[in-house]
C-alpha positions as CSV (number, residue, x, y, z in Angstrom):
1,M,-0.5,-120.7,-74.0
2,I,-1.6,-118.0,-71.7
3,Q,-3.4,-115.8,-74.1
4,F,-3.4,-111.9,-73.8
5,L,-7.2,-111.6,-73.7
6,D,-9.6,-114.6,-74.7
7,L,-12.6,-113.1,-75.8
8,K,-14.1,-116.2,-76.4
9,V,-14.0,-117.3,-72.9
10,I,-15.2,-113.8,-71.7
11,N,-18.2,-114.0,-73.8
12,T,-19.0,-117.5,-73.2
13,Q,-19.9,-117.0,-69.7
14,Y,-22.7,-114.7,-70.8
15,R,-23.6,-117.0,-73.8
16,D,-27.4,-117.7,-72.9
17,E,-28.1,-113.9,-72.0
18,L,-26.5,-112.9,-75.4
19,V,-28.2,-115.5,-77.2
20,Q,-31.5,-114.6,-75.9
21,A,-30.5,-110.7,-76.6
22,A,-29.8,-111.6,-80.1
23,T,-33.1,-113.7,-80.3
24,D,-35.3,-110.4,-79.1
25,V,-33.7,-108.1,-81.5
26,I,-34.4,-110.7,-84.5
27,D,-37.9,-111.1,-83.1
28,S,-38.8,-107.4,-82.9
29,G,-38.3,-106.9,-86.6
30,W,-36.6,-103.4,-85.6
31,Y,-33.0,-103.3,-86.2
32,I,-32.1,-99.8,-86.3
33,Q,-32.5,-97.0,-83.7
34,G,-35.0,-99.2,-81.9
35,A,-35.9,-100.0,-78.3
36,Q,-32.5,-101.7,-77.7
37,V,-30.7,-98.5,-78.3
38,E,-33.0,-96.4,-76.3
39,Q,-32.7,-98.7,-73.3
40,F,-29.0,-99.0,-73.4
41,E,-28.5,-95.2,-73.7
42,R,-30.6,-94.7,-70.8
43,E,-29.1,-97.4,-68.7
44,F,-25.3,-96.3,-69.5
45,A,-26.3,-92.7,-68.7
46,D,-27.4,-93.8,-65.4
47,Y,-24.3,-95.9,-64.8
48,C,-22.0,-93.3,-65.7
49,G,-24.2,-90.6,-63.8
50,T,-24.9,-88.5,-66.6
51,K,-27.9,-86.9,-68.3
52,H,-27.3,-88.1,-71.6
53,C,-26.0,-91.0,-73.7
54,V,-26.1,-91.0,-77.4
55,G,-25.0,-94.4,-79.0
56,V,-22.9,-94.2,-82.2
57,A,-21.0,-96.5,-84.3
58,N,-17.5,-96.4,-82.5
59,G,-15.4,-94.6,-80.2
60,L,-13.5,-92.5,-82.7
61,D,-16.8,-91.3,-84.2
62,A,-17.8,-90.1,-80.5
63,L,-15.0,-88.0,-80.2
64,I,-15.3,-86.7,-83.7
65,L,-19.1,-85.8,-83.2
66,I,-18.5,-84.2,-79.7
67,L,-15.9,-81.7,-81.4
68,R,-18.0,-81.2,-84.6
69,A,-21.1,-80.5,-82.7
70,W,-19.1,-77.8,-80.8
71,K,-18.2,-76.3,-84.1
72,E,-21.9,-76.3,-85.3
73,L,-22.9,-74.7,-82.0
74,G,-20.2,-72.0,-82.6
75,K,-17.8,-73.1,-79.6
76,L,-15.3,-74.0,-81.9
77,K,-13.9,-73.0,-85.3
78,D,-11.3,-74.2,-87.6
79,G,-7.7,-73.8,-86.5
80,D,-8.5,-73.7,-82.7
81,E,-6.2,-75.8,-80.7
82,V,-7.2,-78.7,-78.6
83,I,-4.5,-80.1,-75.8
84,V,-4.0,-83.8,-76.0
85,P,-1.7,-86.1,-74.5
86,A,1.3,-86.9,-76.7
87,N,1.2,-90.7,-75.9
88,T,-2.4,-91.2,-76.4
89,Y,-3.8,-93.8,-79.1
90,I,-4.0,-92.2,-82.6
91,A,-7.8,-92.1,-82.4
92,S,-7.6,-89.1,-80.2
93,I,-5.6,-87.1,-82.3
94,L,-7.6,-88.3,-85.6
95,A,-10.6,-86.8,-83.8
96,I,-8.9,-83.2,-83.4
97,T,-7.4,-83.1,-86.9
98,E,-10.6,-84.6,-88.8
99,N,-12.5,-81.6,-87.4
100,R,-9.9,-79.1,-88.9
101,L,-8.5,-78.4,-85.3
102,K,-4.9,-78.2,-84.2
103,A,-3.8,-80.9,-81.8
104,V,-1.4,-79.4,-79.2
105,L,0.8,-82.5,-77.9
106,V,1.5,-82.3,-74.1
107,E,3.9,-84.8,-72.3
108,P,2.3,-87.1,-69.6
109,D,3.1,-87.6,-66.1
110,E,5.7,-90.3,-66.0
111,Q,4.1,-92.3,-63.6
112,T,0.4,-92.3,-64.5
113,Y,0.9,-91.9,-68.2
114,N,-2.0,-89.4,-68.3
115,L,-2.0,-85.6,-68.8
116,D,0.6,-83.7,-66.6
117,P,-1.6,-80.7,-65.3
118,K,1.6,-78.6,-64.8
119,L,2.5,-78.9,-68.5
120,I,-1.1,-78.1,-69.6
121,E,-1.0,-74.8,-68.2
122,Q,2.5,-74.1,-70.1
123,A,0.9,-75.1,-73.6
124,I,-2.2,-73.0,-73.4
125,T,-2.2,-70.0,-76.0
126,P,-5.0,-67.4,-76.9
127,K,-6.0,-70.2,-79.5
128,T,-6.6,-73.0,-77.0
129,K,-10.2,-73.9,-76.8
130,A,-10.3,-77.3,-75.4
131,I,-8.6,-79.9,-73.4
132,L,-8.9,-83.5,-74.4
133,A,-8.0,-85.7,-71.4
134,V,-7.6,-89.5,-72.1
135,H,-7.9,-91.9,-69.4
136,L,-5.2,-94.1,-70.5
137,Y,-5.0,-97.9,-69.7
138,G,-8.2,-97.4,-67.3
139,Q,-6.9,-94.8,-65.1
140,L,-8.7,-91.6,-64.8
141,A,-6.5,-88.4,-65.5
142,D,-6.3,-85.9,-62.8
143,M,-9.5,-84.4,-63.8
144,L,-9.9,-82.0,-60.5
145,E,-6.7,-80.1,-61.7
146,I,-7.8,-80.3,-65.4
147,N,-11.2,-79.0,-64.7
148,K,-9.6,-76.1,-62.6
149,I,-7.4,-75.0,-65.2
150,A,-10.1,-75.3,-67.7
151,K,-12.5,-73.1,-65.6
152,K,-9.7,-70.7,-65.2
153,N,-8.8,-70.5,-68.7
154,N,-12.5,-70.9,-70.0
155,L,-11.9,-73.9,-72.1
156,L,-14.0,-77.0,-73.0
157,V,-13.0,-80.7,-71.5
158,I,-13.6,-83.8,-73.4
159,E,-12.8,-87.0,-71.8
160,D,-11.5,-90.0,-73.9
161,S,-12.9,-92.8,-71.8
162,A,-12.4,-95.7,-74.3
163,Q,-10.6,-97.5,-71.7
164,S,-12.1,-96.5,-68.6
165,H,-15.8,-97.5,-68.2
166,G,-16.4,-97.6,-64.7
167,A,-13.4,-95.9,-63.3
168,I,-14.4,-93.7,-60.4
169,Y,-12.6,-91.2,-58.4
170,N,-14.3,-88.6,-55.6
171,G,-17.8,-90.6,-56.3
172,I,-17.6,-89.5,-59.9
173,K,-17.2,-91.9,-62.7
174,A,-15.5,-91.7,-66.2
175,G,-17.9,-89.9,-68.6
176,N,-19.2,-87.5,-65.9
177,W,-16.0,-85.2,-65.3
178,G,-15.9,-83.1,-68.6
179,D,-18.3,-81.2,-70.8
180,A,-18.7,-84.4,-72.9
181,S,-17.1,-87.7,-73.0
182,G,-16.3,-90.5,-75.9
183,F,-16.5,-94.1,-75.1
184,S,-15.7,-97.1,-77.4
185,F,-17.3,-100.6,-77.2
186,Y,-14.5,-102.4,-79.2
187,P,-14.9,-106.1,-78.3
188,G,-11.6,-105.8,-76.4
189,K,-12.6,-103.0,-74.0
190,N,-14.1,-103.7,-70.4
191,L,-17.6,-103.3,-71.6
192,G,-17.3,-104.6,-75.1
193,A,-19.7,-105.2,-77.8
194,L,-19.3,-108.2,-80.3
195,G,-18.6,-105.9,-82.9
196,D,-18.0,-101.9,-83.1
197,G,-20.0,-99.6,-81.0
198,G,-19.4,-96.3,-79.3
199,A,-21.3,-93.7,-77.1
200,V,-21.1,-90.0,-75.9
201,T,-22.1,-89.1,-72.6
202,T,-23.0,-85.5,-71.5
203,N,-25.3,-83.4,-69.5
204,D,-25.5,-80.7,-71.8
205,D,-29.1,-80.9,-73.6
206,E,-28.2,-78.9,-76.7
207,L,-24.8,-80.7,-77.2
208,A,-26.5,-84.1,-77.0
209,Q,-29.2,-83.2,-79.3
210,T,-26.9,-82.0,-81.9
211,I,-24.8,-85.0,-81.7
212,R,-27.6,-87.0,-82.0
213,A,-28.6,-85.4,-85.2
214,L,-25.0,-85.3,-86.7
215,G,-24.8,-89.0,-86.3
216,N,-28.3,-89.5,-88.1
217,Y,-27.4,-87.7,-91.4
218,G,-27.7,-84.3,-89.9
219,S,-31.3,-84.9,-89.1
220,H,-33.5,-84.5,-86.1
221,K,-36.5,-85.5,-87.8
222,K,-37.1,-88.0,-90.7
223,Y,-36.3,-86.3,-94.0
224,E,-35.4,-82.9,-92.6
225,N,-31.6,-82.4,-92.1
226,L,-30.3,-79.4,-90.0
227,Y,-26.6,-80.3,-90.7
228,Q,-24.4,-81.9,-93.4
229,G,-24.1,-84.9,-91.0
230,I,-23.0,-88.5,-91.3
231,N,-24.4,-92.1,-90.4
232,S,-22.8,-93.1,-87.1
233,R,-25.5,-95.0,-85.1
234,L,-25.1,-97.5,-82.5
235,D,-26.6,-100.8,-83.9
236,E,-29.6,-102.4,-82.4
237,M,-28.0,-105.7,-81.9
238,Q,-24.7,-104.4,-80.5
239,A,-27.0,-102.3,-77.9
240,A,-28.7,-105.4,-77.0
241,F,-25.4,-107.2,-76.1
242,L,-24.0,-104.2,-74.5
243,R,-27.2,-104.2,-72.0
244,V,-26.3,-107.9,-70.9
245,K,-22.6,-107.2,-70.4
246,L,-23.4,-103.7,-68.6
247,R,-25.3,-105.9,-65.9
248,H,-21.9,-107.8,-65.3
249,L,-19.5,-104.9,-65.7
250,D,-18.9,-104.1,-62.0
251,K,-18.1,-107.9,-61.4
252,E,-15.6,-107.9,-64.2
253,I,-13.8,-104.7,-63.1
254,E,-13.5,-106.1,-59.5
255,K,-12.0,-109.4,-61.0
256,R,-9.5,-107.4,-63.0
257,R,-8.7,-105.5,-59.9
258,E,-7.7,-108.5,-58.2
259,V,-5.4,-109.7,-60.8
260,A,-3.8,-106.3,-60.8
261,D,-3.5,-106.4,-57.2
262,Y,-1.8,-109.7,-57.3
263,Y,0.8,-108.5,-59.8
264,L,1.5,-105.3,-57.9
265,Q,2.3,-107.0,-54.7
266,N,4.1,-109.9,-56.2
267,I,6.2,-109.1,-59.0
268,K,9.4,-108.3,-57.7
269,N,12.1,-107.7,-60.4
270,E,14.3,-104.5,-60.6
271,N,14.4,-104.7,-64.2
272,I,10.5,-104.0,-64.4
273,I,8.7,-100.7,-63.7
274,L,5.1,-101.3,-62.1
275,P,2.3,-98.9,-63.0
276,T,1.4,-96.3,-60.4
277,V,-2.3,-95.8,-59.3
278,R,-2.8,-92.6,-57.6
279,Y,-6.2,-93.3,-56.1
280,E,-8.0,-96.4,-55.0
281,N,-10.7,-97.5,-57.6
282,N,-9.4,-94.9,-59.8
283,S,-8.1,-97.6,-62.3
284,V,-10.4,-100.2,-63.9
285,W,-7.3,-101.9,-65.3
286,H,-8.3,-102.1,-68.8
287,L,-4.7,-102.8,-69.4
288,F,-1.9,-103.8,-67.0
289,V,1.2,-102.0,-68.4
290,I,4.7,-102.6,-67.1
291,R,7.8,-101.0,-68.2
292,A,11.3,-102.5,-69.1
293,N,14.3,-101.1,-70.9
294,K,14.8,-104.9,-72.2
295,R,11.6,-104.9,-73.5
296,K,12.2,-107.0,-76.7
297,E,14.1,-109.6,-74.9
298,L,11.5,-109.9,-72.0
299,Q,8.5,-110.3,-74.6
300,K,10.3,-112.9,-76.2
301,Y,11.3,-114.6,-73.0
302,L,7.5,-114.5,-71.9
303,L,6.4,-115.9,-75.3
304,D,9.0,-118.8,-75.1
305,N,7.3,-119.3,-71.5
306,G,3.7,-119.6,-73.0
307,I,2.7,-116.0,-72.2
308,Q,1.3,-113.8,-74.8
309,T,1.7,-109.9,-74.3
310,L,1.0,-107.0,-76.5
311,I,2.4,-103.4,-76.7
312,H,0.2,-100.4,-76.4
313,Y,1.5,-98.6,-78.4
314,P,4.9,-99.2,-80.1
315,L,4.9,-95.7,-81.9
316,P,3.5,-92.5,-80.5
317,P,1.3,-90.5,-82.9
318,H,3.8,-88.0,-83.5
319,K,6.1,-90.6,-85.0
320,Q,3.6,-91.9,-87.2
321,E,3.5,-91.6,-91.2
322,A,-0.1,-90.1,-90.8
323,Y,1.4,-87.1,-89.0
324,K,4.6,-86.7,-90.7
325,E,4.4,-82.7,-90.3
326,W,5.5,-83.8,-86.9
327,K,8.6,-85.7,-87.7
328,D,10.8,-83.3,-86.1
329,E,8.6,-83.1,-83.0
330,S,10.3,-83.9,-79.7
331,C,8.4,-85.4,-76.9
332,V,11.0,-87.2,-74.6
333,I,8.6,-88.4,-72.0
334,S,6.2,-90.3,-74.4
335,E,8.8,-91.7,-76.8
336,Q,10.6,-93.4,-73.7
337,I,7.1,-94.9,-72.4
338,H,6.5,-96.4,-75.9
339,N,9.9,-97.8,-76.1
340,E,9.4,-99.5,-72.8
341,V,5.9,-100.5,-72.3
342,L,4.4,-104.0,-72.3
343,S,1.0,-105.2,-71.4
344,L,0.5,-108.2,-69.3
345,P,-2.7,-110.6,-69.8
346,I,-5.4,-109.4,-67.7
347,S,-9.0,-109.8,-67.7
348,G,-12.4,-110.7,-65.8
349,V,-11.8,-114.6,-66.6
350,Q,-7.9,-114.7,-65.8
351,S,-7.3,-117.6,-63.2
352,L,-5.3,-117.2,-60.1
353,K,-3.1,-120.1,-61.4
354,D,-2.3,-118.2,-64.5
355,T,-1.6,-115.1,-62.7
356,R,0.8,-116.9,-60.4
357,K,2.7,-118.5,-63.5
358,I,3.1,-115.1,-65.0
359,V,4.5,-113.6,-62.0
360,K,6.8,-116.5,-61.6
361,I,8.0,-116.3,-65.0
362,L,8.6,-112.4,-64.8
363,N,10.4,-112.8,-61.4
364,E,12.9,-115.2,-62.9
365,F,13.7,-112.8,-65.8
């Protein structure tokens, strides 16, 4: 069986370094907000090209805390509207509604699956205060156009970079395009921890300071609390693991690009729609997502031939029970995408032999 993603193999290649990192943390006697977190924050900020990185507990918290900090700073208030893609993972929406803000769903570009700038402008109202751009599947959204629209309308810009660590366009990496960006280090991400983890990147000093306090019980100084905060801190052990894996991230991305390029050049089946990448190096191929109107049959056929696939995502947010107030909402493009998408195996450890087998079987479908 060709697994969709073999995390054991991915992490085994760095086992000695990871064991040493864990040993260093254990031997330090310091397990929360220590030297590992501080160094990882500096290293990841440098990697993204940003001034600040603030480690948090997970990717959802990263987005929640960005919006919460802007409320504390008076840039947002209850009921303000945030534009967000209709076909994103539900975490992007949860961050908005958790802050008592209104999510305004906008359809994606049907080829890139990212926010369509033309439709953003149509969705702006006097209550619109921010755009949450999701770099879905590892490809940067059209941030040049999105930033132009934001500047024209005086809107804040957040990047949901949970799937796009290292994606670059025009010399600028994911995490350095907006006013702030949220990252996830869930184990299956291109830069994955061995547990949960997340971070916010920004060039805004005041925002970074506010997020750091909010995630630490609202405290900027021990036992003094500026805000009614929460406990959302990147764990010292996970930071140590992430420092190891960050050193290898660009190599992992290049291997993913090799797999993706082989897929793009060799999958020849009229029943399958291949992904579209607008610019070179714009995607880090967190996922390689094809579309097929006979998805159910295709997924079973692949499984019968020893190939595991996943669906990202079977239901769009507006069709989830959690947002039943949107049950009558119609997002035709998003619904079609969610009915057809299928993610093929792709990783930094996938062999050429396995990739060739997947292509051969796909072409015979």
